[in-house]
BASE-773814 format. One record per atom (N, C-alpha, C): x, y, z; residue in three letters. Coordinates in steps of 0.02 Angstrom, whole numbers, padded with zeros to 5 digits, always signed. Layout:
REM residues N
XYZAla
...
END
This chain:
REM residues 271
+00973-00508+00080Met
+00933-00498+00121Met
+00954-00491+00162Met
+00971-00437+00235Asp
+01010-00427+00301Asp
+00959-00453+00339Asp
+00944-00506+00374Asn
+00900-00538+00426Asn
+00937-00513+00493Asn
+00981-00485+00508Ser
+00994-00465+00562Ser
+00960-00421+00620Ser
+00910-00411+00577Ser
+00851-00347+00605Ser
+00787-00391+00591Ser
+00744-00375+00659Tyr
+00666-00405+00632Tyr
+00642-00348+00607Tyr
+00648-00285+00599Glu
+00634-00214+00596Glu
+00660-00224+00516Glu
+00618-00232+00432Leu
+00641-00223+00389Leu
+00644-00135+00367Leu
+00580-00099+00387Ile
+00569-00036+00384Ile
+00555+00004+00448Ile
+00617+00052+00446Glu
+00589+00098+00508Glu
+00584+00159+00482Glu
+00537+00206+00514Ile
+00529+00269+00480Ile
+00524+00297+00576Ile
+00572+00364+00570His
+00580+00377+00651His
+00549+00464+00633His
+00521+00485+00681Asp
+00520+00569+00692Asp
+00503+00593+00625Asp
+00458+00558+00573Leu
+00454+00567+00517Leu
+00416+00638+00514Leu
+00448+00705+00467Asp
+00396+00742+00467Asp
+00392+00767+00395Asp
+00336+00777+00365Tyr
+00325+00793+00298Tyr
+00276+00843+00270Tyr
+00272+00897+00251Ser
+00209+00956+00226Ser
+00207+00950+00139Ser
+00165+00974+00140Arg
+00144+00969+00051Arg
+00113+01047+00051Arg
+00164+01112+00054Gly
+00128+01180+00047Gly
+00119+01190+00122Gly
+00069+01209+00143Ala
+00062+01242+00211Ala
+00033+01199+00248Ala
+00015+01134+00223Arg
-00028+01076+00268Arg
+00034+01038+00282Arg
+00029+01018+00341Gln
+00082+00958+00359Gln
+00041+00906+00372Gln
+00070+00845+00341Ile
+00043+00814+00318Ile
+00054+00742+00382Ile
+00126+00730+00403Phe
+00154+00693+00449Phe
+00183+00744+00483Phe
+00190+00743+00562Asn
+00215+00761+00631Asn
+00245+00724+00676Asn
+00331+00693+00673Gly
+00326+00657+00705Gly
+00313+00578+00717Gly
+00305+00548+00651Leu
+00292+00483+00628Leu
+00321+00443+00655Leu
+00308+00393+00672Asn
+00358+00324+00679Asn
+00315+00260+00673Asn
+00364+00232+00629Val
+00303+00157+00610Val
+00376+00102+00589Val
+00360+00060+00592Glu
+00398-00008+00579Glu
+00365-00066+00557Glu
+00388-00086+00504Ile
+00364-00165+00440Ile
+00411-00187+00488Ile
+00385-00263+00514Arg
+00414-00323+00520Arg
+00430-00370+00450Arg
+00486-00405+00447Arg
+00491-00464+00431Arg
+00445-00512+00398Arg
+00440-00523+00354Gly
+00377-00586+00360Gly
+00305-00579+00382Gly
+00294-00515+00395Glu
+00222-00504+00402Glu
+00172-00460+00361Glu
+00106-00454+00357Val
+00069-00405+00332Val
+00064-00356+00360Val
+00082-00291+00345Thr
+00071-00231+00397Thr
+00018-00187+00362Thr
-00044-00160+00407Ala
-00079-00133+00390Ala
-00082-00061+00399Ala
-00075-00005+00360Ile
-00102+00071+00345Ile
-00156+00106+00357Ile
-00203+00098+00397Met
-00248+00134+00393Met
-00269+00205+00419Met
-00322+00237+00415Gly
-00343+00285+00438Gly
-00374+00332+00402Gly
-00413+00400+00435Pro
-00476+00411+00395Pro
-00438+00453+00315Pro
-00476+00475+00270Ser
-00466+00485+00215Ser
-00417+00557+00217Ser
-00367+00567+00186Gly
-00337+00635+00179Gly
-00260+00621+00222Gly
-00253+00570+00282Thr
-00196+00568+00303Thr
-00129+00561+00288Thr
-00126+00552+00238Gly
-00077+00536+00209Gly
-00045+00467+00182Gly
-00109+00416+00190Lys
-00083+00345+00180Lys
-00030+00336+00124Lys
-00061+00358+00078Thr
-00026+00347-00014Thr
+00035+00392-00004Thr
+00028+00424+00033Thr
+00098+00475+00027Thr
+00162+00440+00078Thr
+00127+00414+00125Leu
+00198+00373+00158Leu
+00220+00324+00111Leu
+00181+00273+00084Leu
+00205+00224+00049Leu
+00264+00265-00010Leu
+00248+00327-00038Arg
+00287+00362-00104Arg
+00366+00381-00055Arg
+00339+00408+00016Leu
+00409+00412+00051Leu
+00463+00356+00059Leu
+00431+00291+00073Ile
+00451+00222+00070Ile
+00495+00220+00037Ile
+00458+00223-00038Thr
+00509+00234-00096Thr
+00549+00269-00124Thr
+00549+00328-00085Lys
+00585+00394-00091Lys
+00562+00426-00155Lys
+00476+00447-00167Gln
+00472+00478-00226Gln
+00462+00543-00203Gln
+00459+00537-00130Leu
+00451+00603-00113Leu
+00503+00601-00040Leu
+00516+00664-00027Ile
+00586+00673+00016Ile
+00556+00711+00080Ile
+00571+00660+00134Pro
+00533+00703+00190Pro
+00577+00789+00220Pro
+00537+00799+00258Asp
+00572+00875+00289Asp
+00611+00854+00336Asp
+00586+00818+00382Arg
+00636+00793+00428Arg
+00621+00702+00445Arg
+00669+00689+00468Gly
+00665+00624+00498Gly
+00694+00544+00448Gly
+00701+00504+00484Val
+00731+00435+00463Val
+00707+00386+00431Val
+00700+00359+00369Ile
+00692+00310+00338Ile
+00732+00239+00321Ile
+00737+00189+00360Leu
+00783+00147+00346Leu
+00747+00097+00309Leu
+00761+00047+00266Val
+00752-00001+00231Val
+00808-00043+00219Val
+00800-00109+00271Asp
+00827-00170+00292Asp
+00912-00125+00305Asp
+00920-00078+00342Gly
+00963-00047+00361Gly
+00987+00010+00331Gly
+00967+00027+00281Gln
+00999+00063+00222Gln
+00943+00140+00222Gln
+01004+00199+00255Asp
+00960+00254+00247Asp
+00930+00271+00182Asp
+00876+00304+00174Leu
+00856+00307+00106Leu
+00859+00377+00088Leu
+00903+00419+00129Ser
+00933+00499+00111Ser
+01002+00493+00097Ser
+01024+00433+00121Ala
+01116+00422+00096Ala
+01116+00380+00030Ala
+01071+00388-00008Leu
+01086+00331-00063Leu
+01083+00385-00116Leu
+01119+00365-00163Asn
+01137+00401-00247Asn
+01090+00352-00286Asn
+01077+00385-00356Gln
+01016+00370-00393Gln
+01038+00304-00404Gln
+01084+00270-00413Lys
+01108+00187-00439Lys
+01085+00138-00383Lys
+01097+00163-00325Gln
+01085+00139-00264Gln
+00990+00129-00261Gln
+00992+00185-00255Leu
+00891+00183-00247Leu
+00898+00140-00303Leu
+00900+00154-00374Tyr
+00880+00128-00422Tyr
+00868+00036-00410Tyr
+00927-00004-00355Lys
+00933-00065-00368Lys
+00886-00068-00313Lys
+00874-00035-00240Leu
+00833-00054-00188Leu
+00771-00057-00227Leu
+00752-00007-00264Arg
+00679-00020-00268Arg
+00651-00061-00316Arg
+00729-00113-00336Arg
+00691-00175-00369Arg
+00683-00216-00330Arg
+00682-00208-00263Arg
+00664-00260-00216Arg
+00580-00250-00177Arg
+00576-00204-00240Phe
+00491-00193-00201Phe
+00451-00208-00258Phe
+00379-00240-00235Gly
+00344-00250-00289Gly
+00283-00190-00272Gly
+00245-00189-00337Met
+00179-00119-00299Met
+00123-00134-00354Met
+00071-00145-00305Leu
+00011-00156-00337Leu
-00042-00081-00317Leu
-00058-00053-00379Phe
-00070+00035-00382Phe
-00146+00017-00362Phe
-00172+00081-00349Gln
-00250+00092-00322Gln
-00289+00055-00385Gln
-00273+00082-00454Asn
-00321+00055-00503Asn
-00307+00016-00552Asn
-00252-00030-00515Gly
-00237-00094-00560Gly
-00151-00065-00606Gly
-00171+00001-00651Ala
-00125+00036-00684Ala
-00085-00029-00743Ala
-00137-00064-00760Leu
-00121-00100-00828Leu
-00095-00072-00890Leu
-00062-00077-00928Leu
-00052-00041-01000Leu
-00113-00080-01062Leu
-00134-00019-01069Thr
-00188-00046-01090Thr
-00185-00071-01178Thr
-00108-00060-01207Asp
-00096-00081-01269Asp
-00068-00128-01264Asp
-00063-00181-01208Phe
-00036-00248-01200Phe
-00077-00286-01173Phe
-00070-00354-01177Asn
-00117-00421-01177Asn
-00095-00427-01094Asn
-00119-00474-01066Val
-00111-00493-00983Val
-00039-00511-00998Val
-00025-00554-01029Phe
+00054-00599-01037Phe
+00117-00539-01036Phe
+00092-00492-01074Glu
+00148-00449-01093Glu
+00135-00396-01037Glu
+00081-00381-01007Asn
+00087-00324-00947Asn
+00125-00375-00894Asn
+00111-00425-00882Val
+00165-00455-00805Val
+00231-00466-00839Val
+00248-00474-00917Ala
+00305-00498-00929Ala
+00361-00418-00899Ala
+00312-00373-00946Phe
+00363-00311-00932Phe
+00392-00284-00891Phe
+00392-00289-00828Pro
+00440-00297-00777Pro
+00511-00327-00794Pro
+00501-00397-00804Leu
+00556-00437-00827Leu
+00606-00423-00882Leu
+00562-00385-00939Arg
+00586-00360-00999Arg
+00627-00310-01003Arg
+00599-00243-00953Glu
+00646-00210-00920Glu
+00701-00219-00886Glu
+00697-00262-00861His
+00753-00255-00796His
+00786-00319-00797His
+00782-00367-00847Thr
+00813-00426-00848Thr
+00849-00436-00916Thr
+00892-00496-00920Arg
+00905-00509-00997Arg
+00885-00572-00994Arg
+00834-00597-00962Leu
+00817-00663-00970Leu
+00797-00679-01043Leu
+00798-00754-01057Pro
+00777-00770-01125Pro
+00712-00772-01123Pro
+00679-00767-01199Asn
+00610-00761-01195Asn
+00583-00820-01164Asn
+00594-00892-01169Arg
+00566-00964-01142Arg
+00581-00958-01077Arg
+00618-00919-01040Leu
+00619-00893-00942Leu
+00571-00872-00940Leu
+00570-00805-00967Ile
+00510-00768-00957Ile
+00437-00794-00975Ile
+00412-00848-01013Arg
+00381-00872-01004Arg
+00340-00898-00970Arg
+00382-00951-00941His
+00385-00983-00899His
+00369-00951-00827His
+00402-00904-00814Ile
+00402-00862-00749Ile
+00333-00836-00751Ile
+00323-00778-00818Val
+00251-00773-00817Val
+00185-00796-00796Val
+00207-00859-00838Leu
+00140-00922-00825Leu
+00116-00941-00743Leu
+00181-00951-00723Thr
+00197-00973-00666Thr
+00135-00925-00620Thr
+00178-00858-00620Lys
+00120-00818-00584Lys
+00070-00799-00607Lys
+00042-00796-00654Leu
-00033-00788-00672Leu
-00082-00851-00637Leu
-00034-00916-00651His
-00056-00968-00610His
-00074-00970-00548His
-00038-00943-00520Ala
-00031-00911-00435Ala
-00121-00879-00417Ala
-00125-00816-00475Val
-00176-00776-00461Val
-00236-00827-00510Val
-00230-00871-00517Gly
-00287-00921-00553Gly
-00297-00874-00631Gly
-00267-00850-00661Leu
-00267-00820-00715Leu
-00236-00835-00772Leu
-00188-00901-00782Arg
-00174-00929-00823Arg
-00199-00931-00886Arg
-00263-00942-00888Gly
-00304-00962-00945Gly
-00324-00890-00991Gly
-00311-00845-00937Ala
-00323-00758-00981Ala
-00263-00735-01000Ala
-00193-00740-01021Ala
-00149-00749-01054Ala
-00137-00688-01102Ala
-00203-00709-01138Asp
-00202-00662-01203Asp
-00278-00642-01221Asp
-00289-00610-01180Met
-00350-00545-01148Met
-00319-00496-01145Met
-00352-00440-01173Met
-00331-00380-01172Met
-00388-00332-01109Met
-00314-00278-01060Pro
-00358-00261-01004Pro
-00432-00242-01022Pro
-00461-00208-01084Ala
-00538-00194-01071Ala
-00582-00275-01067Ala
-00554-00320-01068Glu
-00595-00366-01081Glu
-00595-00395-01028Glu
-00561-00388-00955Leu
-00552-00401-00882Leu
-00609-00366-00855Leu
-00634-00396-00801Ser
-00675-00367-00755Ser
-00644-00335-00705Ser
-00671-00309-00662Gly
-00619-00265-00604Gly
-00578-00315-00555Gly
-00602-00366-00547Gly
-00577-00415-00497Gly
-00525-00462-00545Gly
-00519-00468-00602Met
-00478-00487-00647Met
-00434-00449-00658Met
-00424-00393-00666Ala
-00380-00340-00688Ala
-00335-00325-00619Ala
-00377-00335-00551Arg
-00321-00309-00499Arg
-00274-00381-00492Arg
-00306-00429-00519Arg
-00250-00533-00492Arg
-00184-00490-00540Arg
-00227-00486-00606Val
-00158-00482-00652Val
-00105-00420-00654Val
-00126-00378-00598Ala
-00081-00325-00571Ala
-00043-00358-00517Ala
-00080-00395-00475Leu
-00039-00435-00440Leu
+00004-00489-00464Leu
-00012-00505-00487Ala
+00033-00552-00532Ala
+00115-00525-00557Ala
+00088-00454-00591Arg
+00148-00415-00629Arg
+00167-00389-00551Arg
+00148-00378-00508Ala
+00193-00332-00429Ala
+00244-00409-00406Ala
+00237-00454-00418Met
+00255-00504-00384Met
+00320-00549-00443Met
+00311-00527-00516Val
+00339-00563-00546Val
+00401-00563-00549Val
+00433-00492-00523Met
+00505-00505-00492Met
+00524-00526-00427Met
+00494-00577-00384Asp
+00492-00593-00339Asp
+00533-00537-00282Asp
+00485-00483-00285Pro
+00508-00459-00233Pro
+00536-00467-00162Pro
+00547-00444-00124Asp
+00563-00444-00064Asp
+00517-00401-00003Asp
+00483-00352-00026Ile
+00429-00306-00027Ile
+00348-00287-00057Ile
+00302-00315-00021Leu
+00244-00322-00093Leu
+00200-00252-00054Leu
+00199-00198-00108Ile
+00145-00161-00052Ile
+00082-00138-00107Ile
+00037-00143-00072Tyr
-00027-00142-00103Tyr
-00062-00078-00079Tyr
-00083-00032-00129Asp
-00106+00021-00122Asp
-00199+00015-00133Asp
-00224+00010-00073Glu
-00282+00003-00086Glu
-00313-00050-00127Glu
-00288-00127-00122Pro
-00305-00169-00176Pro
-00383-00198-00155Pro
-00425-00166-00132Phe
-00513-00185-00122Phe
-00560-00146-00133Phe
-00546-00080-00170Val
-00566-00025-00184Val
-00615-00042-00251Val
-00677-00052-00260Gly
-00731-00056-00316Gly
-00742-00141-00324Gly
-00720-00180-00268Leu
-00716-00250-00295Leu
-00792-00264-00244Leu
-00829-00336-00292Asp
-00873-00370-00262Asp
-00846-00412-00226Asp
-00887-00447-00166Pro
-00887-00482-00134Pro
-00844-00546-00161Pro
-00837-00567-00177Ile
-00833-00642-00200Ile
-00756-00620-00229Ile
-00737-00561-00278Ser
-00671-00525-00293Ser
-00611-00518-00223Ser
-00645-00475-00189Met
-00634-00453-00101Met
-00586-00494-00084Met
-00635-00568-00082Gly
-00632-00623-00058Gly
-00578-00659-00053Gly
-00568-00674-00145Val
-00507-00698-00201Val
-00445-00649-00165Val
-00451-00593-00162Ile
-00396-00535-00167Ile
-00360-00569-00092Ile
-00405-00537-00045Val
-00389-00520+00031Val
-00336-00627+00034Val
-00374-00657+00011Arg
-00346-00735-00004Arg
-00268-00732-00026Arg
-00268-00708-00072Leu
-00196-00702-00123Leu
-00154-00656-00078Leu
-00154-00594-00052Val
-00127-00566-00014Val
-00091-00603+00041Val
-00134-00634+00089Arg
-00114-00700+00141Arg
-00056-00745+00119Arg
-00088-00791+00084Lys
-00062-00835+00033Lys
+00014-00809+00013Lys
+00007-00767-00046Met
+00090-00756-00063Met
+00129-00718-00004Met
+00100-00694+00029Asn
+00155-00668+00091Asn
+00197-00724+00124Asn
+00146-00769+00139Asp
+00184-00836+00174Asp
+00210-00885+00134Asp
+00178-00893+00058Ala
+00217-00946+00010Ala
+00281-00914-00010Ala
+00287-00855-00021Leu
+00330-00817-00033Leu
+00402-00815+00025Leu
+00387-00792+00080Gly
+00411-00775+00144Gly
+00423-00694+00119Gly
+00386-00669+00101Ile
+00403-00594+00080Ile
+00373-00542+00144Ile
+00383-00487+00147Ser
+00341-00427+00201Ser
+00311-00375+00161Ser
+00228-00375+00176Ser
+00191-00322+00142Ser
+00161-00280+00181Ser
+00141-00234+00149Ile
+00114-00151+00159Ile
+00085-00146+00136Ile
+00006-00163+00186Leu
-00067-00141+00155Leu
-00108-00071+00149Leu
-00133-00026+00132Val
-00152+00013+00123Val
-00229+00014+00102Val
-00263+00034+00167Ser
-00341+00016+00168Ser
-00382+00041+00217Ser
-00450+00063+00182His
-00500+00076+00246His
-00550+00018+00247His
-00535-00038+00211Asp
-00577-00096+00246Asp
-00562-00135+00297Asp
-00590-00094+00358Val
-00586-00133+00423Val
-00568-00214+00426Val
-00657-00242+00390Gln
-00668-00313+00390Gln
-00619-00349+00363Gln
-00582-00338+00290Glu
-00534-00365+00257Glu
-00476-00376+00300Glu
-00455-00302+00323Ile
-00378-00300+00363Ile
-00373-00348+00433Ile
-00445-00341+00456Ala
-00459-00399+00524Ala
-00429-00469+00513Ala
-00452-00485+00434Ser
-00427-00568+00425Ser
-00372-00573+00395Ser
-00317-00509+00359Val
-00263-00542+00338Val
-00194-00496+00365Val
-00205-00441+00414Ala
-00162-00395+00440Ala
-00122-00448+00515Ala
-00066-00448+00489Asp
-00020-00458+00574Asp
-00012-00405+00618Asp
-00015-00336+00588Arg
-00010-00283+00642Arg
-00028-00223+00603Arg
-00062-00167+00643Thr
-00095-00134+00604Thr
-00108-00072+00637Thr
-00063-00014+00599Tyr
-00066+00052+00604Tyr
-00115+00106+00602Tyr
-00145+00136+00636Leu
-00201+00200+00624Leu
-00159+00264+00648Leu
-00175+00299+00592Ile
-00138+00361+00561Ile
-00192+00411+00585Ile
-00181+00473+00614Ser
-00223+00514+00616Ser
-00181+00587+00636Ser
-00187+00639+00608Asp
-00158+00718+00632Asp
-00096+00684+00640Asp
-00061+00661+00575Gly
-00002+00670+00585Gly
+00042+00628+00619Gly
+00026+00577+00659Lys
+00051+00516+00683Lys
+00020+00469+00702Lys
+00044+00421+00736Val
+00015+00353+00736Val
-00022+00355+00786Val
-00101+00363+00794Ala
-00157+00353+00846Ala
-00155+00319+00882Ala
-00133+00233+00852Ala
-00157+00177+00887Ala
-00091+00105+00850Ala
-00081+00068+00864Ser
-00054-00013+00842Ser
-00042-00046+00857Ser
-00043-00107+00835Gly
-00050-00176+00853Gly
-00094-00220+00814Gly
-00122-00273+00840Ser
-00160-00312+00794Ser
-00224-00298+00779Ser
-00266-00312+00728Pro
-00337-00294+00731Pro
-00374-00305+00776Pro
-00369-00353+00805Gln
-00413-00384+00870Gln
-00401-00328+00915Gln
-00329-00310+00926Glu
-00298-00262+00991Glu
-00327-00194+00989Glu
-00323-00161+00914Leu
-00369-00102+00902Leu
-00442-00103+00918Leu
-00480-00138+00885Lys
-00541-00141+00905Lys
-00560-00160+00978Lys
-00528-00167+01021Lys
-00538-00164+01115Lys
-00480-00119+01128Lys
-00459-00063+01090Thr
-00427-00014+01110Thr
-00507+00045+01155Thr
-00460+00103+01198Ser
-00538+00132+01250Ser
-00532+00190+01188Ser
-00489+00212+01150Ser
-00470+00266+01099Ser
-00542+00294+01056Ser
-00554+00337+01081Asp
-00634+00359+01030Asp
-00618+00364+00990Asp
-00560+00404+00939Leu
-00545+00393+00857Leu
-00533+00331+00862Leu
-00505+00285+00873Val
-00496+00211+00871Val
-00570+00199+00834Val
-00585+00197+00897Gln
-00668+00165+00912Gln
-00707+00189+00840Gln
-00711+00242+00837Gln
-00730+00269+00764Gln
-00728+00249+00709Gln
-00650+00253+00700Phe
-00639+00216+00628Phe
-00645+00149+00613Phe
-00654+00115+00674Met
-00631+00029+00672Met
-00707+00009+00664Met
-00746+00038+00705Asn
-00841+00028+00692Asn
-00880+00076+00639Asn
-00848+00101+00601Gly
-00880+00157+00548Gly
-00929+00199+00568Gly
-00907+00240+00644Met
-00972+00279+00669Met
-00964+00335+00644Met
-01033+00400+00625Ala
-01035+00432+00602Ala
-00994+00497+00629Ala
-01008+00483+00703Asp
-00987+00557+00752Asp
-00931+00508+00790Asp
-00905+00562+00800Gly
-00837+00552+00845Gly
-00780+00609+00831Gly
-00705+00603+00855Pro
-00645+00653+00844Pro
-00660+00663+00782Pro
-00658+00622+00719Val
-00648+00640+00648Val
-00721+00660+00635Val
-00708+00744+00600Pro
-00756+00773+00592Pro
-00781+00766+00515Pro
-00839+00764+00483Phe
-00858+00741+00427Phe
-00822+00787+00379Phe
-00837+00857+00395His
-00819+00906+00361His
-00743+00944+00372His
-00714+00945+00308Tyr
-00644+00986+00319Tyr
-00640+01053+00326Tyr
-00599+01065+00357Ser
-00588+01139+00397Ser
-00596+01177+00345Ser
-00645+01225+00355Ala
-00652+01291+00320Ala
-00681+01356+00346Ala
-00691+01401+00317Pro
-00696+01470+00362Pro
-00755+01451+00364Pro
-00797+01503+00430Asn
-00868+01504+00423Asn
-00914+01509+00365Asn
-00968+01463+00384Tyr
-01015+01450+00303Tyr
-01047+01519+00298Tyr
-01097+01558+00344Ala
-01130+01591+00336Ala
-01077+01670+00288Ala
-01010+01681+00324Glu
-00969+01730+00292Glu
-00951+01705+00219Glu
-00939+01630+00206Gln
-00921+01620+00156Gln
-00963+01631+00103Gln
-01014+01615+00104Leu
-01084+01618+00063Leu
-01088+01691+00045Leu
-01094+01697+00105Leu
-01122+01782+00095Leu
-01064+01858+00097Leu
-01027+01848+00118Gly
-00992+01900+00114Gly
-00969+01913+00197Gly
-00914+01938+00207Arg
-00905+01937+00267Arg
-00931+02006+00329Arg
-00969+02013+00282Asp
-01011+02074+00324Asp
-01093+02066+00331Asp
-01102+01967+00319Ala
-01147+01960+00325Ala
-01168+01957+00393Ala
-01242+01967+00421Glu
-01267+01965+00503Glu
-01273+01885+00510Glu
END
């Protein structure tokens, strides 16, 4: 990995639209090496879309995305495939393979992308499961796991290839307070112990405050605010205050943009 730059991922003047709806309009984000960077914002602002752009599952309309100095738009399929091997991904729902047990779920990336002997694969998988506290669950099936356990198995699988960049897409959704506390601790522990860079998309302000080094709050296609979670809480922006404090009233409306209510229900000629 090229350590000449402090920024591992750089996003400059990014535009992206889905149909007639513009998701990003001049977005600028920098992901720093060795840090946990949180991406936050109201629902529908494109947080998961941003992750897909960073991994080139989607192509921006305009702008530049650099990953360790490499311009994603200039990569061919072989180069992109090689770059993606540096990413680990924890999906929103865990995305465990239901017909595989815990061991084989974690082993899957190794079997797919390497030619390691079974003995070494077994050693690596058990090491990763031990790191998330589930070595004893190696023979269990996904249907036998609680939500928190399934999320930890998914985390073990995400880091089994020793990625440089670990992406968490809503890792706290649906977890009880104990499981959430475990996942928060693991995010911080894995980032520091393995020397990786983490990107965390979440709505959970309290958990973000305890784990993130830097936070970007996205709204209306741009970065509304950035800084440490503590800095964001102190900002005077009404939008930031509404989001960080969970306020019902503020710049972010409850209702999605729609035609006049009476006209839509009763017809355009209604009085």
